[in-house]
PDB file of N, CA, C and O in Angstrom:
ATOM      1  N   MET A   1       0.849  -1.171   0.000  1.00  0.00           N
ATOM      2  CA  MET A   1       0.000   0.000   0.000  1.00  0.00           C
ATOM      3  C   MET A   1       0.896   1.236   0.000  1.00  0.00           C
ATOM      4  O   MET A   1       1.835   1.346   0.789  1.00  0.00           O
ATOM      5  N   LYS A   2       0.582   2.161  -0.904  1.00  0.00           N
ATOM      6  CA  LYS A   2       1.321   3.415  -0.984  1.00  0.00           C
ATOM      7  C   LYS A   2       0.349   4.582  -0.849  1.00  0.00           C
ATOM      8  O   LYS A   2      -0.771   4.542  -1.359  1.00  0.00           O
ATOM      9  N   LEU A   3       0.800   5.614  -0.156  1.00  0.00           N
ATOM     10  CA  LEU A   3       0.042   6.851  -0.075  1.00  0.00           C
ATOM     11  C   LEU A   3       0.916   7.947  -0.649  1.00  0.00           C
ATOM     12  O   LEU A   3       1.950   8.294  -0.078  1.00  0.00           O
ATOM     13  N   TYR A   4       0.496   8.491  -1.779  1.00  0.00           N
ATOM     14  CA  TYR A   4       1.207   9.599  -2.416  1.00  0.00           C
ATOM     15  C   TYR A   4       0.752  10.886  -1.753  1.00  0.00           C
ATOM     16  O   TYR A   4      -0.444  11.170  -1.682  1.00  0.00           O
ATOM     17  N   VAL A   5       1.722  11.671  -1.262  1.00  0.00           N
ATOM     18  CA  VAL A   5       1.448  12.935  -0.566  1.00  0.00           C
ATOM     19  C   VAL A   5       2.307  14.033  -1.186  1.00  0.00           C
ATOM     20  O   VAL A   5       3.248  13.757  -1.930  1.00  0.00           O
ATOM     21  N   CYS A   6       1.968  15.287  -0.867  1.00  0.00           N
ATOM     22  CA  CYS A   6       2.734  16.404  -1.426  1.00  0.00           C
ATOM     23  C   CYS A   6       4.128  16.445  -0.800  1.00  0.00           C
ATOM     24  O   CYS A   6       5.093  15.985  -1.408  1.00  0.00           O
ATOM     25  N   TRP A   7       4.236  16.987   0.396  1.00  0.00           N
ATOM     26  CA  TRP A   7       5.526  17.102   1.086  1.00  0.00           C
ATOM     27  C   TRP A   7       5.584  16.206   2.301  1.00  0.00           C
ATOM     28  O   TRP A   7       6.650  15.703   2.655  1.00  0.00           O
ATOM     29  N   GLY A   8       4.464  16.004   2.932  1.00  0.00           N
ATOM     30  CA  GLY A   8       4.446  15.213   4.149  1.00  0.00           C
ATOM     31  C   GLY A   8       3.050  15.099   4.703  1.00  0.00           C
ATOM     32  O   GLY A   8       2.069  15.416   4.030  1.00  0.00           O
ATOM     33  N   THR A   9       2.969  14.644   5.940  1.00  0.00           N
ATOM     34  CA  THR A   9       1.669  14.423   6.565  1.00  0.00           C
ATOM     35  C   THR A   9       1.492  15.311   7.793  1.00  0.00           C
ATOM     36  O   THR A   9       0.741  14.973   8.708  1.00  0.00           O
ATOM     37  N   PHE A  10       2.178  16.435   7.808  1.00  0.00           N
ATOM     38  CA  PHE A  10       2.123  17.367   8.921  1.00  0.00           C
ATOM     39  C   PHE A  10       1.016  18.393   8.699  1.00  0.00           C
ATOM     40  O   PHE A  10       0.537  18.577   7.580  1.00  0.00           O
ATOM     41  N   GLN A  11       0.622  19.051   9.773  1.00  0.00           N
ATOM     42  CA  GLN A  11      -0.349  20.129   9.665  1.00  0.00           C
ATOM     43  C   GLN A  11       0.388  21.450   9.514  1.00  0.00           C
ATOM     44  O   GLN A  11       1.288  21.758  10.296  1.00  0.00           O
ATOM     45  N   VAL A  12       0.012  22.217   8.526  1.00  0.00           N
ATOM     46  CA  VAL A  12       0.600  23.539   8.318  1.00  0.00           C
ATOM     47  C   VAL A  12      -0.134  24.516   9.238  1.00  0.00           C
ATOM     48  O   VAL A  12      -1.355  24.639   9.146  1.00  0.00           O
ATOM     49  N   PRO A  13       0.589  25.216  10.128  1.00  0.00           N
ATOM     50  CA  PRO A  13      -0.067  26.145  11.052  1.00  0.00           C
ATOM     51  C   PRO A  13      -0.874  27.214  10.310  1.00  0.00           C
ATOM     52  O   PRO A  13      -0.410  27.794   9.329  1.00  0.00           O
ATOM     53  N   GLY A  14      -2.071  27.454  10.792  1.00  0.00           N
ATOM     54  CA  GLY A  14      -2.909  28.499  10.225  1.00  0.00           C
ATOM     55  C   GLY A  14      -3.600  28.137   8.926  1.00  0.00           C
ATOM     56  O   GLY A  14      -4.263  28.982   8.325  1.00  0.00           O
ATOM     57  N   VAL A  15      -3.457  26.902   8.483  1.00  0.00           N
ATOM     58  CA  VAL A  15      -4.068  26.457   7.228  1.00  0.00           C
ATOM     59  C   VAL A  15      -5.132  25.419   7.561  1.00  0.00           C
ATOM     60  O   VAL A  15      -5.020  24.708   8.559  1.00  0.00           O
ATOM     61  N   ARG A  16      -6.161  25.334   6.728  1.00  0.00           N
ATOM     62  CA  ARG A  16      -7.212  24.331   6.946  1.00  0.00           C
ATOM     63  C   ARG A  16      -6.590  22.945   7.097  1.00  0.00           C
ATOM     64  O   ARG A  16      -5.396  22.770   6.856  1.00  0.00           O
ATOM     65  N   ALA A  17      -7.367  21.995   7.482  1.00  0.00           N
ATOM     66  CA  ALA A  17      -6.871  20.626   7.653  1.00  0.00           C
ATOM     67  C   ALA A  17      -6.177  20.169   6.368  1.00  0.00           C
ATOM     68  O   ALA A  17      -6.751  20.251   5.282  1.00  0.00           O
ATOM     69  N   HIS A  18      -4.966  19.699   6.499  1.00  0.00           N
ATOM     70  CA  HIS A  18      -4.176  19.310   5.337  1.00  0.00           C
ATOM     71  C   HIS A  18      -4.658  17.958   4.803  1.00  0.00           C
ATOM     72  O   HIS A  18      -4.690  16.986   5.557  1.00  0.00           O
ATOM     73  N   PRO A  19      -5.035  17.870   3.517  1.00  0.00           N
ATOM     74  CA  PRO A  19      -5.596  16.637   2.970  1.00  0.00           C
ATOM     75  C   PRO A  19      -4.665  15.426   3.106  1.00  0.00           C
ATOM     76  O   PRO A  19      -5.129  14.324   3.397  1.00  0.00           O
ATOM     77  N   CYS A  20      -3.379  15.618   2.904  1.00  0.00           N
ATOM     78  CA  CYS A  20      -2.446  14.491   3.016  1.00  0.00           C
ATOM     79  C   CYS A  20      -2.408  13.978   4.449  1.00  0.00           C
ATOM     80  O   CYS A  20      -2.342  12.770   4.679  1.00  0.00           O
ATOM     81  N   ARG A  21      -2.450  14.880   5.396  1.00  0.00           N
ATOM     82  CA  ARG A  21      -2.454  14.494   6.809  1.00  0.00           C
ATOM     83  C   ARG A  21      -3.731  13.742   7.159  1.00  0.00           C
ATOM     84  O   ARG A  21      -3.679  12.713   7.831  1.00  0.00           O
ATOM     85  N   LEU A  22      -4.877  14.246   6.709  1.00  0.00           N
ATOM     86  CA  LEU A  22      -6.153  13.583   6.997  1.00  0.00           C
ATOM     87  C   LEU A  22      -6.163  12.152   6.463  1.00  0.00           C
ATOM     88  O   LEU A  22      -6.598  11.229   7.152  1.00  0.00           O
ATOM     89  N   ALA A  23      -5.686  11.976   5.245  1.00  0.00           N
ATOM     90  CA  ALA A  23      -5.654  10.644   4.642  1.00  0.00           C
ATOM     91  C   ALA A  23      -4.729   9.720   5.428  1.00  0.00           C
ATOM     92  O   ALA A  23      -5.093   8.584   5.730  1.00  0.00           O
ATOM     93  N   HIS A  24      -3.544  10.203   5.755  1.00  0.00           N
ATOM     94  CA  HIS A  24      -2.579   9.392   6.491  1.00  0.00           C
ATOM     95  C   HIS A  24      -3.108   9.016   7.871  1.00  0.00           C
ATOM     96  O   HIS A  24      -3.013   7.856   8.274  1.00  0.00           O
ATOM     97  N   GLU A  25      -3.656   9.971   8.591  1.00  0.00           N
ATOM     98  CA  GLU A  25      -4.187   9.696   9.928  1.00  0.00           C
ATOM     99  C   GLU A  25      -5.301   8.658   9.885  1.00  0.00           C
ATOM    100  O   GLU A  25      -5.370   7.792  10.757  1.00  0.00           O
ATOM    101  N   ALA A  26      -6.167   8.732   8.892  1.00  0.00           N
ATOM    102  CA  ALA A  26      -7.260   7.763   8.780  1.00  0.00           C
ATOM    103  C   ALA A  26      -6.723   6.356   8.515  1.00  0.00           C
ATOM    104  O   ALA A  26      -7.215   5.381   9.083  1.00  0.00           O
ATOM    105  N   LEU A  27      -5.719   6.258   7.657  1.00  0.00           N
ATOM    106  CA  LEU A  27      -5.140   4.946   7.370  1.00  0.00           C
ATOM    107  C   LEU A  27      -4.462   4.361   8.603  1.00  0.00           C
ATOM    108  O   LEU A  27      -4.624   3.177   8.897  1.00  0.00           O
ATOM    109  N   VAL A  28      -3.709   5.176   9.317  1.00  0.00           N
ATOM    110  CA  VAL A  28      -3.029   4.711  10.534  1.00  0.00           C
ATOM    111  C   VAL A  28      -4.060   4.312  11.592  1.00  0.00           C
ATOM    112  O   VAL A  28      -3.901   3.284  12.251  1.00  0.00           O
ATOM    113  N   ALA A  29      -5.104   5.109  11.759  1.00  0.00           N
ATOM    114  CA  ALA A  29      -6.151   4.789  12.732  1.00  0.00           C
ATOM    115  C   ALA A  29      -6.845   3.473  12.396  1.00  0.00           C
ATOM    116  O   ALA A  29      -7.329   2.775  13.287  1.00  0.00           O
ATOM    117  N   ALA A  30      -6.891   3.137  11.107  1.00  0.00           N
ATOM    118  CA  ALA A  30      -7.511   1.879  10.672  1.00  0.00           C
ATOM    119  C   ALA A  30      -6.530   0.709  10.747  1.00  0.00           C
ATOM    120  O   ALA A  30      -6.873  -0.415  10.380  1.00  0.00           O
ATOM    121  N   GLY A  31      -5.303   0.975  11.223  1.00  0.00           N
ATOM    122  CA  GLY A  31      -4.336  -0.099  11.398  1.00  0.00           C
ATOM    123  C   GLY A  31      -3.402  -0.333  10.236  1.00  0.00           C
ATOM    124  O   GLY A  31      -2.672  -1.324  10.228  1.00  0.00           O
ATOM    125  N   HIS A  32      -3.400   0.551   9.253  1.00  0.00           N
ATOM    126  CA  HIS A  32      -2.523   0.406   8.090  1.00  0.00           C
ATOM    127  C   HIS A  32      -1.214   1.169   8.319  1.00  0.00           C
ATOM    128  O   HIS A  32      -1.155   2.106   9.115  1.00  0.00           O
ATOM    129  N   ALA A  33      -0.194   0.756   7.620  1.00  0.00           N
ATOM    130  CA  ALA A  33       1.105   1.444   7.661  1.00  0.00           C
ATOM    131  C   ALA A  33       1.541   1.691   6.222  1.00  0.00           C
ATOM    132  O   ALA A  33       2.436   1.011   5.720  1.00  0.00           O
ATOM    133  N   PRO A  34       0.912   2.664   5.552  1.00  0.00           N
ATOM    134  CA  PRO A  34       1.219   2.877   4.138  1.00  0.00           C
ATOM    135  C   PRO A  34       2.635   3.406   3.929  1.00  0.00           C
ATOM    136  O   PRO A  34       3.167   4.154   4.748  1.00  0.00           O
ATOM    137  N   GLU A  35       3.220   3.000   2.822  1.00  0.00           N
ATOM    138  CA  GLU A  35       4.495   3.596   2.397  1.00  0.00           C
ATOM    139  C   GLU A  35       4.181   4.998   1.892  1.00  0.00           C
ATOM    140  O   GLU A  35       3.340   5.161   1.008  1.00  0.00           O
ATOM    141  N   LEU A  36       4.843   6.007   2.439  1.00  0.00           N
ATOM    142  CA  LEU A  36       4.612   7.385   1.989  1.00  0.00           C
ATOM    143  C   LEU A  36       5.521   7.697   0.813  1.00  0.00           C
ATOM    144  O   LEU A  36       6.730   7.473   0.865  1.00  0.00           O
ATOM    145  N   VAL A  37       4.918   8.219  -0.250  1.00  0.00           N
ATOM    146  CA  VAL A  37       5.669   8.634  -1.429  1.00  0.00           C
ATOM    147  C   VAL A  37       5.469  10.138  -1.564  1.00  0.00           C
ATOM    148  O   VAL A  37       4.364  10.595  -1.858  1.00  0.00           O
ATOM    149  N   LYS A  38       6.527  10.906  -1.352  1.00  0.00           N
ATOM    150  CA  LYS A  38       6.446  12.362  -1.449  1.00  0.00           C
ATOM    151  C   LYS A  38       6.644  12.767  -2.905  1.00  0.00           C
ATOM    152  O   LYS A  38       7.685  12.488  -3.501  1.00  0.00           O
ATOM    153  N   VAL A  39       5.629  13.432  -3.475  1.00  0.00           N
ATOM    154  CA  VAL A  39       5.681  13.779  -4.897  1.00  0.00           C
ATOM    155  C   VAL A  39       6.194  15.194  -5.133  1.00  0.00           C
ATOM    156  O   VAL A  39       6.561  15.533  -6.258  1.00  0.00           O
ATOM    157  N   HIS A  40       6.224  16.027  -4.092  1.00  0.00           N
ATOM    158  CA  HIS A  40       6.720  17.408  -4.174  1.00  0.00           C
ATOM    159  C   HIS A  40       5.967  18.207  -5.236  1.00  0.00           C
ATOM    160  O   HIS A  40       5.085  17.677  -5.912  1.00  0.00           O
ATOM    161  N   GLY A  41       6.310  19.449  -5.373  1.00  0.00           N
ATOM    162  CA  GLY A  41       5.625  20.320  -6.327  1.00  0.00           C
ATOM    163  C   GLY A  41       4.210  20.625  -5.855  1.00  0.00           C
ATOM    164  O   GLY A  41       3.849  20.349  -4.711  1.00  0.00           O
ATOM    165  N   ALA A  42       3.426  21.190  -6.738  1.00  0.00           N
ATOM    166  CA  ALA A  42       2.034  21.521  -6.441  1.00  0.00           C
ATOM    167  C   ALA A  42       1.152  21.055  -7.586  1.00  0.00           C
ATOM    168  O   ALA A  42       1.556  21.081  -8.748  1.00  0.00           O
ATOM    169  N   GLY A  43      -0.051  20.630  -7.247  1.00  0.00           N
ATOM    170  CA  GLY A  43      -0.967  20.105  -8.249  1.00  0.00           C
ATOM    171  C   GLY A  43      -1.331  21.093  -9.339  1.00  0.00           C
ATOM    172  O   GLY A  43      -1.669  20.687 -10.451  1.00  0.00           O
ATOM    173  N   VAL A  44      -1.270  22.390  -9.041  1.00  0.00           N
ATOM    174  CA  VAL A  44      -1.639  23.400 -10.033  1.00  0.00           C
ATOM    175  C   VAL A  44      -0.516  23.680 -11.018  1.00  0.00           C
ATOM    176  O   VAL A  44      -0.737  24.285 -12.068  1.00  0.00           O
ATOM    177  N   LEU A  45       0.701  23.235 -10.674  1.00  0.00           N
ATOM    178  CA  LEU A  45       1.850  23.458 -11.556  1.00  0.00           C
ATOM    179  C   LEU A  45       1.983  22.328 -12.565  1.00  0.00           C
ATOM    180  O   LEU A  45       1.394  21.262 -12.384  1.00  0.00           O
ATOM    181  N   PRO A  46       2.751  22.550 -13.625  1.00  0.00           N
ATOM    182  CA  PRO A  46       3.004  21.433 -14.550  1.00  0.00           C
ATOM    183  C   PRO A  46       3.670  20.274 -13.811  1.00  0.00           C
ATOM    184  O   PRO A  46       4.334  20.475 -12.794  1.00  0.00           O
ATOM    185  N   ASP A  47       3.489  19.080 -14.322  1.00  0.00           N
ATOM    186  CA  ASP A  47       4.013  17.871 -13.682  1.00  0.00           C
ATOM    187  C   ASP A  47       5.523  17.785 -13.889  1.00  0.00           C
ATOM    188  O   ASP A  47       6.008  17.060 -14.757  1.00  0.00           O
ATOM    189  N   MET A  48       6.257  18.547 -13.065  1.00  0.00           N
ATOM    190  CA  MET A  48       7.708  18.640 -13.237  1.00  0.00           C
ATOM    191  C   MET A  48       8.466  17.590 -12.431  1.00  0.00           C
ATOM    192  O   MET A  48       9.634  17.328 -12.719  1.00  0.00           O
ATOM    193  N   THR A  49       7.839  16.989 -11.440  1.00  0.00           N
ATOM    194  CA  THR A  49       8.555  16.009 -10.639  1.00  0.00           C
ATOM    195  C   THR A  49       8.156  14.596 -11.045  1.00  0.00           C
ATOM    196  O   THR A  49       7.070  14.367 -11.577  1.00  0.00           O
ATOM    197  N   ARG A  50       9.046  13.667 -10.786  1.00  0.00           N
ATOM    198  CA  ARG A  50       8.772  12.264 -11.102  1.00  0.00           C
ATOM    199  C   ARG A  50       7.523  11.792 -10.371  1.00  0.00           C
ATOM    200  O   ARG A  50       6.707  11.062 -10.934  1.00  0.00           O
ATOM    201  N   GLY A  51       7.374  12.209  -9.115  1.00  0.00           N
ATOM    202  CA  GLY A  51       6.220  11.801  -8.326  1.00  0.00           C
ATOM    203  C   GLY A  51       4.912  12.300  -8.900  1.00  0.00           C
ATOM    204  O   GLY A  51       3.942  11.546  -8.980  1.00  0.00           O
ATOM    205  N   ARG A  52       4.872  13.566  -9.301  1.00  0.00           N
ATOM    206  CA  ARG A  52       3.638  14.105  -9.903  1.00  0.00           C
ATOM    207  C   ARG A  52       3.327  13.414 -11.231  1.00  0.00           C
ATOM    208  O   ARG A  52       2.160  13.185 -11.551  1.00  0.00           O
ATOM    209  N   ARG A  53       4.350  13.086 -11.995  1.00  0.00           N
ATOM    210  CA  ARG A  53       4.105  12.364 -13.251  1.00  0.00           C
ATOM    211  C   ARG A  53       3.540  10.970 -12.976  1.00  0.00           C
ATOM    212  O   ARG A  53       2.684  10.491 -13.719  1.00  0.00           O
ATOM    213  N   GLU A  54       4.013  10.323 -11.918  1.00  0.00           N
ATOM    214  CA  GLU A  54       3.502   9.003 -11.543  1.00  0.00           C
ATOM    215  C   GLU A  54       2.041   9.097 -11.103  1.00  0.00           C
ATOM    216  O   GLU A  54       1.229   8.249 -11.474  1.00  0.00           O
ATOM    217  N   VAL A  55       1.698  10.116 -10.318  1.00  0.00           N
ATOM    218  CA  VAL A  55       0.315  10.318  -9.909  1.00  0.00           C
ATOM    219  C   VAL A  55      -0.563  10.545 -11.138  1.00  0.00           C
ATOM    220  O   VAL A  55      -1.667  10.007 -11.225  1.00  0.00           O
ATOM    221  N   LYS A  56      -0.074  11.335 -12.077  1.00  0.00           N
ATOM    222  CA  LYS A  56      -0.836  11.600 -13.313  1.00  0.00           C
ATOM    223  C   LYS A  56      -1.053  10.306 -14.099  1.00  0.00           C
ATOM    224  O   LYS A  56      -2.134  10.072 -14.638  1.00  0.00           O
ATOM    225  N   ARG A  57      -0.013   9.466 -14.159  1.00  0.00           N
ATOM    226  CA  ARG A  57      -0.130   8.191 -14.865  1.00  0.00           C
ATOM    227  C   ARG A  57      -1.171   7.294 -14.192  1.00  0.00           C
ATOM    228  O   ARG A  57      -1.938   6.612 -14.872  1.00  0.00           O
ATOM    229  N   LEU A  58      -1.196   7.295 -12.872  1.00  0.00           N
ATOM    230  CA  LEU A  58      -2.113   6.433 -12.122  1.00  0.00           C
ATOM    231  C   LEU A  58      -3.558   6.926 -12.155  1.00  0.00           C
ATOM    232  O   LEU A  58      -4.488   6.120 -12.186  1.00  0.00           O
ATOM    233  N   THR A  59      -3.750   8.254 -12.148  1.00  0.00           N
ATOM    234  CA  THR A  59      -5.095   8.799 -11.939  1.00  0.00           C
ATOM    235  C   THR A  59      -5.612   9.703 -13.053  1.00  0.00           C
ATOM    236  O   THR A  59      -6.813   9.960 -13.132  1.00  0.00           O
ATOM    237  N   GLY A  60      -4.725  10.182 -13.905  1.00  0.00           N
ATOM    238  CA  GLY A  60      -5.140  11.129 -14.932  1.00  0.00           C
ATOM    239  C   GLY A  60      -5.127  12.568 -14.448  1.00  0.00           C
ATOM    240  O   GLY A  60      -5.450  13.476 -15.213  1.00  0.00           O
ATOM    241  N   GLN A  61      -4.758  12.794 -13.184  1.00  0.00           N
ATOM    242  CA  GLN A  61      -4.682  14.144 -12.631  1.00  0.00           C
ATOM    243  C   GLN A  61      -3.463  14.233 -11.724  1.00  0.00           C
ATOM    244  O   GLN A  61      -2.832  13.217 -11.433  1.00  0.00           O
ATOM    245  N   SER A  62      -3.127  15.434 -11.277  1.00  0.00           N
ATOM    246  CA  SER A  62      -1.881  15.653 -10.538  1.00  0.00           C
ATOM    247  C   SER A  62      -2.060  15.858  -9.040  1.00  0.00           C
ATOM    248  O   SER A  62      -1.076  16.067  -8.332  1.00  0.00           O
ATOM    249  N   TRP A  63      -3.278  15.803  -8.545  1.00  0.00           N
ATOM    250  CA  TRP A  63      -3.541  16.127  -7.147  1.00  0.00           C
ATOM    251  C   TRP A  63      -3.318  14.931  -6.235  1.00  0.00           C
ATOM    252  O   TRP A  63      -3.595  13.790  -6.606  1.00  0.00           O
ATOM    253  N   VAL A  64      -2.815  15.205  -5.041  1.00  0.00           N
ATOM    254  CA  VAL A  64      -2.647  14.202  -4.008  1.00  0.00           C
ATOM    255  C   VAL A  64      -3.449  14.652  -2.790  1.00  0.00           C
ATOM    256  O   VAL A  64      -3.751  15.840  -2.676  1.00  0.00           O
ATOM    257  N   PRO A  65      -3.800  13.765  -1.891  1.00  0.00           N
ATOM    258  CA  PRO A  65      -3.281  12.420  -1.721  1.00  0.00           C
ATOM    259  C   PRO A  65      -3.928  11.414  -2.663  1.00  0.00           C
ATOM    260  O   PRO A  65      -5.049  11.592  -3.139  1.00  0.00           O
ATOM    261  N   VAL A  66      -3.168  10.347  -2.908  1.00  0.00           N
ATOM    262  CA  VAL A  66      -3.639   9.214  -3.701  1.00  0.00           C
ATOM    263  C   VAL A  66      -3.212   7.948  -2.969  1.00  0.00           C
ATOM    264  O   VAL A  66      -2.046   7.790  -2.607  1.00  0.00           O
ATOM    265  N   LEU A  67      -4.155   7.063  -2.759  1.00  0.00           N
ATOM    266  CA  LEU A  67      -3.892   5.776  -2.128  1.00  0.00           C
ATOM    267  C   LEU A  67      -3.849   4.708  -3.205  1.00  0.00           C
ATOM    268  O   LEU A  67      -4.751   4.625  -4.039  1.00  0.00           O
ATOM    269  N   VAL A  68      -2.802   3.889  -3.189  1.00  0.00           N
ATOM    270  CA  VAL A  68      -2.683   2.782  -4.144  1.00  0.00           C
ATOM    271  C   VAL A  68      -2.564   1.498  -3.337  1.00  0.00           C
ATOM    272  O   VAL A  68      -1.621   1.324  -2.565  1.00  0.00           O
ATOM    273  N   THR A  69      -3.529   0.600  -3.521  1.00  0.00           N
ATOM    274  CA  THR A  69      -3.495  -0.707  -2.881  1.00  0.00           C
ATOM    275  C   THR A  69      -3.251  -1.757  -3.961  1.00  0.00           C
ATOM    276  O   THR A  69      -3.095  -1.420  -5.135  1.00  0.00           O
ATOM    277  N   ASP A  70      -3.219  -3.014  -3.570  1.00  0.00           N
ATOM    278  CA  ASP A  70      -3.059  -4.075  -4.556  1.00  0.00           C
ATOM    279  C   ASP A  70      -4.241  -4.143  -5.511  1.00  0.00           C
ATOM    280  O   ASP A  70      -4.109  -4.629  -6.634  1.00  0.00           O
ATOM    281  N   ASP A  71      -5.408  -3.652  -5.062  1.00  0.00           N
ATOM    282  CA  ASP A  71      -6.635  -3.804  -5.834  1.00  0.00           C
ATOM    283  C   ASP A  71      -7.198  -2.533  -6.453  1.00  0.00           C
ATOM    284  O   ASP A  71      -7.992  -2.600  -7.391  1.00  0.00           O
ATOM    285  N   GLU A  72      -6.796  -1.374  -5.936  1.00  0.00           N
ATOM    286  CA  GLU A  72      -7.435  -0.152  -6.424  1.00  0.00           C
ATOM    287  C   GLU A  72      -6.588   1.097  -6.180  1.00  0.00           C
ATOM    288  O   GLU A  72      -5.611   1.091  -5.432  1.00  0.00           O
ATOM    289  N   VAL A  73      -7.015   2.168  -6.851  1.00  0.00           N
ATOM    290  CA  VAL A  73      -6.425   3.488  -6.676  1.00  0.00           C
ATOM    291  C   VAL A  73      -7.540   4.394  -6.184  1.00  0.00           C
ATOM    292  O   VAL A  73      -8.599   4.482  -6.805  1.00  0.00           O
ATOM    293  N   VAL A  74      -7.298   5.073  -5.055  1.00  0.00           N
ATOM    294  CA  VAL A  74      -8.309   5.935  -4.451  1.00  0.00           C
ATOM    295  C   VAL A  74      -7.753   7.354  -4.404  1.00  0.00           C
ATOM    296  O   VAL A  74      -6.674   7.584  -3.858  1.00  0.00           O
ATOM    297  N   THR A  75      -8.484   8.298  -4.974  1.00  0.00           N
ATOM    298  CA  THR A  75      -8.077   9.701  -4.967  1.00  0.00           C
ATOM    299  C   THR A  75      -8.939  10.481  -3.981  1.00  0.00           C
ATOM    300  O   THR A  75     -10.019  10.031  -3.597  1.00  0.00           O
ATOM    301  N   ASP A  76      -8.455  11.653  -3.574  1.00  0.00           N
ATOM    302  CA  ASP A  76      -9.186  12.586  -2.727  1.00  0.00           C
ATOM    303  C   ASP A  76      -9.165  12.134  -1.270  1.00  0.00           C
ATOM    304  O   ASP A  76      -9.464  10.980  -0.964  1.00  0.00           O
ATOM    305  N   SER A  77      -8.814  13.042  -0.389  1.00  0.00           N
ATOM    306  CA  SER A  77      -8.676  12.697   1.027  1.00  0.00           C
ATOM    307  C   SER A  77      -9.977  12.172   1.623  1.00  0.00           C
ATOM    308  O   SER A  77      -9.941  11.226   2.410  1.00  0.00           O
ATOM    309  N   ALA A  78     -11.119  12.749   1.276  1.00  0.00           N
ATOM    310  CA  ALA A  78     -12.394  12.275   1.837  1.00  0.00           C
ATOM    311  C   ALA A  78     -12.662  10.828   1.427  1.00  0.00           C
ATOM    312  O   ALA A  78     -13.145  10.035   2.236  1.00  0.00           O
ATOM    313  N   ARG A  79     -12.354  10.481   0.190  1.00  0.00           N
ATOM    314  CA  ARG A  79     -12.554   9.096  -0.270  1.00  0.00           C
ATOM    315  C   ARG A  79     -11.570   8.146   0.399  1.00  0.00           C
ATOM    316  O   ARG A  79     -11.905   7.002   0.708  1.00  0.00           O
ATOM    317  N   ILE A  80     -10.344   8.635   0.620  1.00  0.00           N
ATOM    318  CA  ILE A  80      -9.345   7.794   1.303  1.00  0.00           C
ATOM    319  C   ILE A  80      -9.762   7.556   2.751  1.00  0.00           C
ATOM    320  O   ILE A  80      -9.626   6.442   3.255  1.00  0.00           O
ATOM    321  N   VAL A  81     -10.263   8.580   3.419  1.00  0.00           N
ATOM    322  CA  VAL A  81     -10.757   8.437   4.786  1.00  0.00           C
ATOM    323  C   VAL A  81     -11.901   7.413   4.813  1.00  0.00           C
ATOM    324  O   VAL A  81     -11.924   6.536   5.676  1.00  0.00           O
ATOM    325  N   ALA A  82     -12.829   7.519   3.892  1.00  0.00           N
ATOM    326  CA  ALA A  82     -13.946   6.568   3.831  1.00  0.00           C
ATOM    327  C   ALA A  82     -13.450   5.151   3.552  1.00  0.00           C
ATOM    328  O   ALA A  82     -13.946   4.186   4.135  1.00  0.00           O
ATOM    329  N   TRP A  83     -12.467   5.032   2.657  1.00  0.00           N
ATOM    330  CA  TRP A  83     -11.894   3.717   2.348  1.00  0.00           C
ATOM    331  C   TRP A  83     -11.262   3.121   3.601  1.00  0.00           C
ATOM    332  O   TRP A  83     -11.457   1.940   3.890  1.00  0.00           O
ATOM    333  N   ALA A  84     -10.513   3.920   4.340  1.00  0.00           N
ATOM    334  CA  ALA A  84      -9.846   3.429   5.551  1.00  0.00           C
ATOM    335  C   ALA A  84     -10.863   2.937   6.569  1.00  0.00           C
ATOM    336  O   ALA A  84     -10.647   1.906   7.207  1.00  0.00           O
ATOM    337  N   ARG A  85     -11.956   3.649   6.730  1.00  0.00           N
ATOM    338  CA  ARG A  85     -12.982   3.232   7.681  1.00  0.00           C
ATOM    339  C   ARG A  85     -13.651   1.929   7.243  1.00  0.00           C
ATOM    340  O   ARG A  85     -14.025   1.107   8.078  1.00  0.00           O
ATOM    341  N   ALA A  86     -13.796   1.748   5.943  1.00  0.00           N
ATOM    342  CA  ALA A  86     -14.459   0.544   5.410  1.00  0.00           C
ATOM    343  C   ALA A  86     -13.512  -0.651   5.306  1.00  0.00           C
ATOM    344  O   ALA A  86     -13.968  -1.784   5.153  1.00  0.00           O
ATOM    345  N   HIS A  87     -12.192  -0.414   5.388  1.00  0.00           N
ATOM    346  CA  HIS A  87     -11.203  -1.490   5.217  1.00  0.00           C
ATOM    347  C   HIS A  87     -10.170  -1.480   6.338  1.00  0.00           C
ATOM    348  O   HIS A  87      -8.990  -1.232   6.092  1.00  0.00           O
ATOM    349  N   PRO A  88     -10.610  -1.751   7.577  1.00  0.00           N
ATOM    350  CA  PRO A  88      -9.626  -1.786   8.659  1.00  0.00           C
ATOM    351  C   PRO A  88      -8.627  -2.923   8.433  1.00  0.00           C
ATOM    352  O   PRO A  88      -8.951  -3.935   7.812  1.00  0.00           O
ATOM    353  N   ALA A  89      -7.416  -2.739   8.946  1.00  0.00           N
ATOM    354  CA  ALA A  89      -6.378  -3.766   8.771  1.00  0.00           C
ATOM    355  C   ALA A  89      -6.679  -4.965   9.664  1.00  0.00           C
ATOM    356  O   ALA A  89      -5.926  -5.939   9.666  1.00  0.00           O
TER     357      ALA A  89
END
């Protein structure tokens, strides 16, 4: 299981809940230990990093977080949170 994130899973002070952090916390709370893949860059920029190009190849878009399991690819933090709740380890 891999979780593609921007820079990390930390909360940026003064910013709304960070999507990568929400996804990671939900997976950990469900008993998973995903491999974190830092893609760097920003989703609004051209896909200049290897990680962003990989996310684009997997999903057709450049935004993270993205969860990749043996069976599926899940985009969007809310969907990843829902997936984690439905698939405890």
